C-alpha positions in Angstrom: -27.2 -5.3 -54.7 -28.8 -3.5 -51.8 -31.9 -1.3 -53.3 -32.8 0.3 -49.9 -32.6 4.0 -50.0 -29.9 5.5 -47.8 -30.6 8.5 -45.6 -28.0 10.4 -48.1 -30.4 9.2 -50.9 -33.7 10.4 -49.4 -31.9 13.9 -48.5 -31.2 14.3 -52.1 -34.7 13.4 -53.2 -36.3 15.9 -51.0 -33.9 18.6 -52.2 -34.6 17.8 -55.8 -38.5 17.7 -55.2 -38.5 21.2 -53.8 -39.7 24.0 -56.5 -37.2 26.9 -56.6 -36.0 27.1 -52.9 -32.8 25.4 -52.3 -32.4 24.3 -48.3 -28.9 24.6 -47.1 -28.0 22.7 -43.9 -25.8 24.6 -41.2 -22.4 23.1 -40.8 -21.7 20.8 -37.8 -19.3 21.9 -35.2 -16.4 19.3 -34.7 -17.3 19.4 -30.9 -19.6 21.4 -28.5 -18.7 23.1 -25.5 -19.9 22.0 -22.0 -22.6 24.6 -21.7 -24.1 24.0 -24.9 -23.9 20.2 -24.4 -25.7 20.6 -21.3 -28.4 22.8 -22.6 -28.6 20.6 -25.8 -28.1 23.9 -27.9 -26.1 24.2 -31.1 -22.6 25.2 -30.5 -20.4 27.2 -32.8 -17.4 25.4 -31.8 -15.2 28.2 -31.3 -13.4 29.0 -28.2 -15.3 30.8 -26.7 -18.3 29.7 -28.4 -20.8 32.3 -29.7 -23.6 31.4 -27.4 -21.3 31.5 -24.3 -19.8 34.9 -25.4 -23.2 36.2 -25.7 -24.4 35.1 -22.3 -21.1 36.0 -20.7 -20.3 32.6 -19.7 -17.0 30.8 -19.4 -16.5 28.4 -22.3 -14.8 25.0 -21.8 -14.2 22.0 -24.0 -13.6 18.5 -22.7 -13.8 15.0 -24.0 -14.4 13.7 -20.8 -18.0 14.6 -19.8 -18.0 14.3 -15.9 -14.6 16.2 -15.6 -16.1 18.8 -18.1 -19.1 19.3 -15.9 -17.1 19.7 -12.9 -15.1 22.2 -14.8 -18.2 24.1 -15.7 -19.6 24.1 -12.1 -16.4 25.5 -10.8 -16.1 28.2 -13.4 -19.8 29.6 -12.4 -19.1 33.1 -11.0 -20.7 33.3 -7.4 -19.1 36.5 -5.7 -19.8 36.4 -1.9 -20.1 39.7 -0.1 -18.9 39.9 3.3 -21.8 41.2 5.8 -21.2 44.7 6.9 -23.1 47.5 8.7 -22.2 49.7 6.1 -23.8 47.5 3.2 -27.5 48.6 2.7 -28.0 45.9 0.5 -27.3 42.8 2.8 -30.9 41.8 3.1 -31.4 42.0 -0.8 -28.4 39.9 -1.3 -29.6 37.3 1.1 -32.8 36.9 -1.0 -30.7 36.7 -4.1 -28.6 33.9 -2.6 -32.1 32.2 -1.8 -33.2 32.5 -5.3 -30.0 31.2 -6.7 -30.1 28.0 -4.8 -33.8 27.4 -6.0 -32.5 27.6 -9.5 -29.9 25.0 -9.1 -27.2 27.3 -8.8 -26.6 27.0 -5.0 -25.7 24.1 -2.5 -29.2 23.3 -0.9 -28.9 25.7 1.8 -29.7 29.1 0.2 -26.1 29.7 -0.1 -24.3 30.0 -3.6 -21.4 27.7 -4.0 -17.9 29.1 -3.5 -16.3 29.6 -6.6 -12.8 28.3 -7.0 -12.2 30.6 -9.9 -13.9 34.1 -9.2 -14.5 36.2 -12.3 -11.9 39.1 -12.4 -11.7 41.9 -15.0 -8.1 41.1 -15.1 -8.3 37.4 -15.8 -8.7 36.1 -19.3 -10.7 33.2 -20.4 -8.7 29.9 -20.1 -8.6 27.6 -23.3 -9.5 23.9 -23.0 -6.9 21.3 -21.9 -7.1 19.7 -25.2 -6.3 23.1 -26.8 -3.2 23.7 -24.7 0.1 22.4 -26.8 2.4 20.3 -24.9 -0.4 19.1 -22.1 0.1 15.3 -21.8 -3.2 13.1 -21.5 -1.5 12.0 -18.0 -1.2 15.6 -16.9 -4.6 16.5 -18.0 -6.1 13.5 -16.1 -4.1 14.5 -13.1 -5.7 18.1 -13.1 -9.1 16.8 -13.8 -8.9 14.5 -10.9 -8.0 17.3 -8.8 -10.8 19.4 -9.7 -13.2 16.4 -9.0 -11.7 16.3 -5.3 -12.6 19.9 -5.2 -16.0 19.5 -6.4 -16.5 16.9 -3.8 -15.0 18.8 -1.0 -17.6 21.6 -2.0 -20.1 19.5 -0.5 -18.5 19.7 2.9 -16.8 16.3 3.1 -13.7 15.1 1.3 -12.3 11.6 1.0 -8.4 11.5 1.6 -6.3 9.0 -0.4 -6.3 6.7 2.5 -10.1 6.4 2.5 -10.7 8.6 5.5 -13.4 11.2 5.7 -12.4 14.9 6.8 -14.3 17.9 7.1 -14.3 20.8 4.5 -11.8 22.9 6.7 -9.1 20.6 6.3 -9.3 21.0 2.5 -9.7 24.7 2.0 -7.8 25.6 -1.1 -6.1 22.2 -1.4 -6.3 22.3 -5.2 -3.5 24.7 -6.4 -2.0 22.1 -9.0 -2.3 24.3 -11.9 -0.8 27.9 -11.2 -2.8 29.3 -14.2 -5.9 28.8 -12.2 -4.6 30.7 -9.2 -7.1 33.3 -8.0 -5.6 36.9 -6.5 -5.2 35.5 -3.0 -6.2 39.0 -1.4 -9.7 38.5 -3.1 -9.8 35.0 -2.0 -9.0 35.6 1.6 -11.6 38.6 1.6 -14.5 36.2 1.2 -13.2 33.2 2.9 -14.1 34.2 6.3 -17.6 35.0 5.4 -18.0 31.7 3.5 -17.0 29.8 6.6 -19.4 31.6 8.9 -22.2 31.1 6.7 -21.5 27.5 6.3 -21.3 27.0 10.0 -17.7 26.2 10.4 -15.9 27.3 13.4 -13.6 30.2 13.1 -9.9 29.9 12.9 -8.1 30.2 16.2 -5.4 33.0 16.0 -3.1 30.6 18.1 -2.9 28.4 15.0 -1.0 31.1 13.2 1.5 31.9 15.7 4.4 29.9 14.4 6.8 31.5 12.1 7.9 29.9 9.0 9.5 30.5 5.6 6.0 30.3 4.0 3.5 33.2 4.7 1.3 30.7 6.6 2.6 27.9 8.6 2.2 24.6 7.0 1.5 22.8 10.3 -1.7 25.0 10.9 -3.1 25.7 7.6 -3.4 24.6 3.9 -4.1 28.2 2.6 -0.2 28.3 1.3 -0.3 24.6 0.3 -0.4 23.1 -3.3 -0.9 19.3 -4.0 1.5 16.9 -5.9 0.9 13.4 -6.6 3.1 10.3 -5.7 1.7 7.3 -7.0 -1.9 7.0 -5.7 -1.1 9.4 -2.9 -1.9 13.2 -2.8 0.7 15.2 -0.8 1.0 18.8 0.4 3.6 20.8 -0.9 4.3 24.5 -0.8 2.8 27.0 -3.6 5.5 28.1 -6.1 6.0 31.4 -4.3 6.7 29.6 -1.1 8.7 27.0 -2.6 10.9 29.8 -3.9 11.3 31.3 -0.4 12.4 27.7 1.1 15.0 27.4 -1.7 16.2 31.0 -1.5 16.7 31.0 2.3 18.1 27.3 2.4 20.9 28.3 -0.1 21.7 31.7 1.2 21.9 31.1 4.9 22.0 27.4 5.7 24.1 25.5 2.9 26.9 28.0 3.9 27.5 25.9 6.9 27.0 22.3 5.3 27.7 22.8 1.7 26.7 19.3 0.3 24.2 20.5 -2.3 24.6 22.4 -5.3 22.0 25.1 -6.0 22.0 25.2 -9.7 21.6 21.3 -9.9 19.1 21.3 -6.9 16.8 24.1 -9.1 16.9 22.3 -12.4 15.9 19.1 -10.8 13.1 20.7 -9.0 11.7 22.4 -11.9 11.9 19.1 -14.0 10.1 17.5 -10.9 7.3 19.7 -10.4 6.6 20.4 -14.1 3.5 18.3 -14.0 3.1 17.9 -10.2 3.1 14.0 -10.7 6.3 12.5 -9.3 8.1 9.9 -10.8 9.4 7.0 -9.0 12.9 8.2 -9.8 12.4 11.6 -8.0 11.2 10.1 -4.6 14.6 10.6 -2.9 14.9 14.1 -4.3 11.4 15.0 -3.1 12.4 13.8 0.2 15.3 16.2 0.0 12.9 19.0 -0.7 10.7 18.2 2.2 13.8 17.9 4.7 15.1 21.3 3.4 11.6 22.6 4.3 11.6 21.3 7.7 15.2 22.7 8.6 14.6 25.9 7.2 11.1 26.0 9.2 13.1 24.9 12.5 16.1 27.3 11.8 13.6 30.6 11.5 11.0 29.7 13.9 10.2 32.2 16.6 7.4 30.8 18.3 6.9 30.9 22.2 7.4 27.3 23.3 4.4 27.3 25.2 2.0 27.5 22.3 3.5 24.4 20.4 3.4 20.7 20.7 5.8 19.8 18.0 9.0 20.7 16.6 8.9 23.4 13.8 8.8 21.7 10.3 7.7 18.4 11.9 5.0 18.1 9.1 7.6 18.2 6.4 10.0 15.8 8.2 7.3 13.1 8.6 6.3 13.3 5.0 9.9 13.2 3.9 10.6 10.0 6.3 7.7 8.2 4.9 8.7 8.8 1.4 12.3 7.5 2.0 10.9 4.3 3.9 13.1 1.4 3.8 15.6 3.0 1.2 17.4 4.0 4.3 18.3 0.4 5.3 18.2 -1.3 2.0 20.5 1.1 0.3 18.3 1.5 -2.8 18.7 5.2 -3.8 21.4 7.7 -5.2 23.1 10.6 -3.9 20.1 12.5 -3.1 19.4 9.8 -0.3 22.6 10.6 1.1 22.0 14.4 1.1 18.6 13.6 2.7 20.1 11.8 5.5 22.5 14.5 6.4 19.9 17.1 6.6 17.7 14.6 8.4 20.2 14.3 10.9 20.9 18.0 11.2 17.2 18.5 11.8 17.1 16.0 14.5 20.1 17.7 16.3 17.9 21.2 16.1 15.0 19.3 17.3 17.2 18.1 20.2 16.7 14.4 19.5 20.2 12.9 20.0 19.5 9.2 19.8 17.7 9.6 16.5 20.4 12.1 15.1 23.3 9.7 15.7 21.5 6.7 14.2 20.5 8.6 10.9 24.1 9.8 10.7 25.3 6.5 11.2 23.3 5.3 8.3 24.7 8.1 5.9 28.2 7.0 6.9 27.6 3.3 6.1 25.7 4.2 2.9 28.8 6.3 1.8 30.8 3.3 1.9 28.3 1.3 0.0 28.1 4.0 -2.7 31.9 4.3 -2.7 32.3 7.8 -1.6 35.3 7.1 0.5 37.5 6.0 -2.3 38.0 8.6 -5.0 39.9 6.4 -7.2 36.5 4.5 -7.9 35.1 7.5 -9.6 36.5 6.9 -13.0 33.6 7.7 -15.0 32.5 10.9 -12.9 32.7 14.0 -14.6 34.5 17.3 -12.9 31.4 18.5 -11.4 30.2 15.1 -10.1 33.7 14.6 -8.6 33.6 18.1 -6.9 30.1 17.2 -5.7 31.1 13.8 -4.1 33.9 15.4 -2.3 31.6 17.9 -0.7 29.1 15.2 0.2 31.5 12.8 1.7 33.2 15.5 4.0 30.1 17.0 5.1 29.2 13.6 6.3 32.7 13.2 7.8 32.5 16.2 10.2 28.7 16.0 10.9 29.4 12.4 12.0 32.4 13.6 14.4 30.1 16.5 15.6 27.0 14.2 16.6 29.2 11.4 17.8 31.4 13.1 20.0 28.4 15.2 21.3 26.5 12.0 22.1 29.8 10.4 23.8 29.8 7.5 21.2 32.0 6.3 18.5 32.1 8.0 15.1 31.4 6.2 11.9 34.1 7.0 9.5 37.7 6.0 10.2 40.5 8.2 8.8 42.3 5.0 7.5 39.3 4.2 5.3 39.6 7.5 3.4 41.0 8.2 0.2 39.2 11.3 -1.1 40.6 14.8 -1.8 39.2 17.8 -0.2 37.0 19.9 -2.6 38.3 23.1 -4.5 37.4 26.5 -2.7 35.0 27.4 -5.5 32.0 29.5 -5.1 28.8 27.3 -5.4 26.6 29.8 -7.4 29.3 30.3 -10.1 29.0 26.7 -11.1 27.0 26.0 -14.3 25.9 22.5 -15.1 26.9 22.6 -18.8 30.3 24.5 -18.2 33.8 23.8 -16.6 34.2 24.4 -13.1 34.8 28.0 -12.1 38.1 29.4 -10.7 38.6 29.4 -6.8 36.8 32.2 -4.9 38.7 32.7 -1.5 35.9 35.4 -0.5 32.5 33.7 -1.2 33.4 29.8 -1.3 31.7 28.0 1.7 34.4 25.3 1.1 37.1 27.2 3.2 34.8 26.8 6.1 34.1 23.1 5.1 38.2 22.6 5.2 38.3 23.8 8.7 35.6 21.6 9.9 37.5 18.7 8.3 40.4 19.4 10.2 38.3 19.8 13.4 36.8 16.5 12.8 40.2 15.1 12.5 41.2 16.5 16.0 37.9 15.1 17.1 38.8 11.7 16.1 42.3 12.0 18.1 40.3 13.2 20.9 38.1 10.1 21.0 40.6 7.5 20.2 43.0 8.5 23.0 40.9 9.9 25.6 37.4 8.1 25.6 37.3 5.2 23.5 36.9 1.9 25.1 40.3 0.7 24.0 42.2 3.8 25.4 44.6 2.7 27.9 46.1 5.7 28.8 42.7 7.5 30.0 42.5 11.1 30.9 46.1 11.4 32.4 48.2 14.7 32.4 50.4 13.6 29.5 47.7 12.4 26.9 45.9 15.7 27.7 48.9 17.8 27.1 49.8 16.1 23.8 46.5 16.6 22.4 45.9 20.1 23.8 49.1 21.2 22.1 48.1 19.6 18.8 44.8 21.5 18.7 46.6 24.8 19.9 49.1 24.5 17.1 46.5 24.0 14.5 44.6 26.9 15.9 47.5 29.3 16.2 49.6 28.2 13.2 47.5 26.5 10.4 44.1 28.3 10.9 45.3 31.6 10.1 46.4 30.8 6.7 42.8 30.1 5.8 41.0 33.4 4.8 37.8 33.1 6.9 37.6 36.8 7.3 38.4 38.5 4.0 41.4 40.8 4.4 40.6 43.2 1.4 36.7 43.2 1.8 34.4 43.8 4.5 33.2 40.7 6.2 29.6 39.5 5.7 27.6 38.2 8.5 28.4 34.7 6.9 31.9 35.1 7.3 31.5 36.3 10.8 29.6 33.5 12.0 31.7 30.9 10.0 34.6 32.5 11.9 32.9 32.1 15.4 32.0 28.6 14.7 35.5 27.5 14.0 37.3 29.2 16.8 34.6 28.3 19.6 34.6 24.6 18.4 38.3 24.4 18.7 38.1 25.9 22.1 35.5 23.5 23.4 37.7 20.7 22.2 40.4 22.0 24.4 37.7 22.2 27.4 36.5 18.7 26.7 39.9 17.4 27.4 39.9 18.8 30.9 36.0 18.5 31.7 36.2 15.8 34.2 39.0 17.4 36.0 37.1 20.9 36.2 33.8 19.3 37.2 35.7 17.2 40.1 36.8 20.8 41.5 40.4 19.0 41.8 42.1 21.1 39.2 45.2 23.3 39.8 45.9 27.1 39.0 47.2 26.6 35.3 44.4 24.2 34.5 41.9 26.7 35.9 43.3 29.8 34.2 43.4 28.0 30.8 39.9 26.9 30.9 38.7 30.1 32.4 40.4 31.9 29.5 38.8 29.6 26.9 35.5 29.9 28.4 35.6 33.7 28.5 36.8 33.7 24.8 33.8 31.9 23.8 31.3 33.9 25.5 32.9 37.0 24.2 32.8 35.7 20.4 29.1 34.6 21.1 28.3 37.9 22.6 29.2 39.6 19.3 25.8 37.7 17.9 23.8 38.4 20.7 21.2 40.1 18.4 20.5 36.6 17.0 19.2 35.2 20.2 15.7 36.7 19.6 15.4 36.5 16.0 14.8 33.8 13.3 18.7 33.0 13.0 20.1 29.8 12.0 23.0 30.6 14.2 21.1 30.1 17.5 21.7 26.5 18.0 25.6 27.0 17.9 25.0 29.8 20.4 23.2 27.5 22.7 26.0 24.7 22.7 28.7 27.2 23.1 27.2 29.0 26.0 26.4 25.9 27.8 29.8 24.5 27.8 31.3 28.0 28.9 28.6 28.2 31.6 29.5 24.9 32.9 33.5 25.7 33.3 32.8 29.1 34.7 30.6 27.7 37.5 33.4 25.5 38.3 35.6 28.4 38.9 33.1 30.5 40.8 32.3 27.8 43.4 36.1 27.1 44.1 38.3 29.1 46.7 40.3 30.8 43.8 43.0 32.3 46.3 44.4 29.0 46.9 45.2 28.4 43.4 46.1 32.1 42.7 43.1 33.0 40.5 41.4 35.5 42.7 42.4 38.3 40.4 40.0 36.5 37.6 36.9 36.3 39.7 35.3 39.5 38.6 35.8 38.5 35.1 34.6 35.2 35.5 31.4 36.3 37.2 30.9 39.0 34.4 31.2 36.4 31.7 28.8 34.0 33.7 26.3 36.6 34.0 26.4 37.7 30.0 26.4 33.9 29.1 23.3 33.2 31.2 21.5 36.3 30.0 22.1 35.3 26.3 21.0 31.6 27.0 17.7 33.0 28.7 17.0 35.0 25.5 17.6 32.1 23.5 15.3 29.8 25.8 12.2 31.9 24.8 12.1 30.3 21.4 14.7 27.5 21.3 13.9 23.9 22.9 17.3 23.0 23.3 18.4 26.3 25.1 15.5 25.7 27.5 16.6 22.1 28.1 20.3 23.2 28.8 18.9 26.0 31.3 17.1 22.9 33.0 20.3 20.9 33.1 21.9 23.7 34.8 19.2 24.8 37.1 20.7 23.5 40.5 24.4 24.9 39.9 23.2 28.1 38.3 21.0 28.6 41.5 24.2 28.2 43.7 26.4 30.4 41.6 23.8 33.2 41.4 23.2 33.0 45.0 27.1 33.3 45.8 27.6 36.2 43.3 24.3 38.2 44.8 25.4 37.8 48.3 29.0 39.1 47.2 30.9 36.2 48.9 34.3 37.5 49.9 37.4 35.3 50.5 39.3 35.9 53.7 43.1 36.2 53.8 43.2 32.5 54.7 40.9 31.6 52.0 38.0 31.4 54.3 34.5 32.1 52.8 33.0 34.9 55.1 29.4 35.2 54.1 28.2 32.0 52.5 29.0 28.3 52.8 28.9 25.9 49.8 26.5 22.8 49.6 28.6 19.8 50.6 27.4 17.9 47.7 28.5 20.8 45.1 30.4 18.6 42.7 27.2 16.3 42.2 25.2 19.4 40.9 27.1 19.7 37.8 25.6 17.9 34.5 27.7 16.3 31.8 30.0 14.5 34.4 30.0 11.5 31.9 30.7 12.2 28.4 28.1 9.7 27.0 24.8 11.4 27.9 23.2 7.9 28.1 25.4 7.3 31.2 24.4 10.5 33.0 22.3 10.5 35.8 19.1 8.3 35.5 19.3 8.1 31.7 19.8 5.1 29.3 16.5 3.4 30.5 14.3 1.4 28.2 11.3 3.5 26.3 8.5 2.3 28.4 10.3 2.4 31.7 12.0 5.9 31.7 12.1 7.9 34.8 11.9 7.0 38.5 14.6 9.4 39.4 14.3 12.6 41.8 17.0 14.7 40.3 16.5 18.0 38.6 17.5 17.1 34.9 15.3 17.9 31.8 11.9 17.1 33.1 10.2 20.2 32.6 11.9 20.9 29.2 11.1 17.5 27.7 7.5 17.9 28.5 7.2 21.0 26.1 7.0 18.8 22.8 4.5 16.1 23.5 2.0 14.3 21.3 -1.5 13.8 21.7 -1.3 10.1 23.1 -1.6 9.2 26.6 0.7 6.2 26.8 2.9 4.2 24.7 1.5 1.3 22.8 3.0 -1.0 20.7 1.6 0.8 17.4 3.1 4.1 18.6 6.6 2.7 19.4 7.2 2.6 15.5 5.8 6.2 15.0 8.0 9.5 15.2 5.2 10.7 17.4 6.5 8.5 20.1 9.7 10.7 20.4 7.6 13.5 21.2 6.1 12.0 24.2 7.1 13.6 27.7 10.0 11.9 29.4 10.1 11.5 33.1 12.0 13.7 35.5 15.8 12.7 35.7 19.1 12.8 33.6 20.7 15.3 31.3 20.4 15.9 27.5 23.2 16.4 25.1 25.6 19.8 25.4 25.8 19.5 21.3 29.6 20.1 21.4 
């Protein structure tokens, strides 16, 4: 038996030995707040505790001492006043700052530390992480780690997840992971400039804020509107909740109406689930990449930055993040339907960025994955719900017509053959009427984007017929008159007989801008398909009167359809890219008519109409080229022939009674000045060379336009060949781009 007196026994003896007075020991608090713990003072254990409440401090509790001290440090209110000539207390403030530094409340350079959470009368005290119900340990640790990164960045230097060292200006306001800690942005922005000036950082250049994007501040030039998410050991930039909603709202209201392969309700629900903790699970990688490519497409579609002030396509930062996340999933086939949706939008982004080779390859991967996932055969979808079947139909047919469009524009074989398809077309239901836990809604002929999808499916089938019979390597008939007439009659029949049965423009309701754009897209693409059948004949200038009149009427029709949307040329409109393609094809045909002796083929009565349409198309294309790289490249492709036609129109060339030209003579090599003589752009003049040896030609081509988007690299190295930045390097003079039919 142990006879040693215990501490508790000694305490009882002391109490019994006291005469009359009984000593009552104060009750211990289960835990102390960070402030009391650092001061080694007794804490009441309340939230906030009595001592912090009396001293006007913010009260924090944390089981992690290091993170708790960082939290306490970040909560110290140190408002910074902007220096102003109207402030009589500026010198007094400077003295106060110096005193604060000497007391350990500054950063060693007589300037108080910038508070990430400034005190504000409207902001209540935040409870500790441990007291918030539902917060998992993983979520709390992720947030505390982010706070520690901000604390390190307060010292002026930050360490990135890859181990590189960057200055603080690259990390300003990088921590926005917890929306409850967001300060009012107006108050923070008011102090930001003064703090940067006092810390000695260079002022931000106004040129960095010229780019327009969905978010209030362009993600490519600033991190003020950025938040962070964690993917494994990496910390990635992500729009803050407000900007994220702007991206998603724009995407589903203005973009998916033309490529309806994503369901809004499912996307929003999955997004909320993924971003609940800001720590991304491995199963959400493809969906996260889809989010990033949505940001890219939205930014490039609304961008109105003058081309002379940019070095990369809008949304390029998001595009690179998305492509890095997907990695080898594209070639290994490890993914889900989100991966295929991502590839569709990645290809469309590359189309808008005027990168035809990359777009063709990406949409080709999407086609092969659709076969691997069984999207081409509906009989294999036995375990799918009606909503899953509907979405698979929309995804597959979007791949189908996007593949036909990109492949035919590049002059290359398409990836999905009609004989391999066993999939019904989706019902004409409105996407926003779909509820995830409800049966599919009834058809809505006014608001459904699937009507437009049905038209594009038929257009894609006609594209396949044109390629197989006219341009495929095994096509023996070639561009003879009989094949052209048969295909033209087929396209014309569907345009005049079948298409009117699809109510693209509502009959009983006022058409919205979406209806008008879809109507224009369908008719101009069908007209372009008919013009494509006769392009080589028109460029050779050996066409007859009937061919010339038909092509002239189709070109004028396209210009008039696009002219109705001319106000979109200078604004942030997603319709600008189709306007560029339609105008480019029409200008080519009108130029072939205006340099020809029209009297000899009986078209002299149409010369005025051709000239007016040519001027209208060129004027709209010039407006588009202010902000749109593809439009500038098309203008550069047409520069030589447009100069000739403009000279003819300005000089007022007249045709004599015998067909002679009385005031001007055409260049002897006039037919060599027309671009797009070959369907495959890689077969056009001076193109198709290797990456390391491009150039050497002296033709006009797209040399000036191609140099607009360049990377900082001076030459192509072995390492840069695997980087997307290599695609942004300037190309040598010579060759033409893609007309994007």
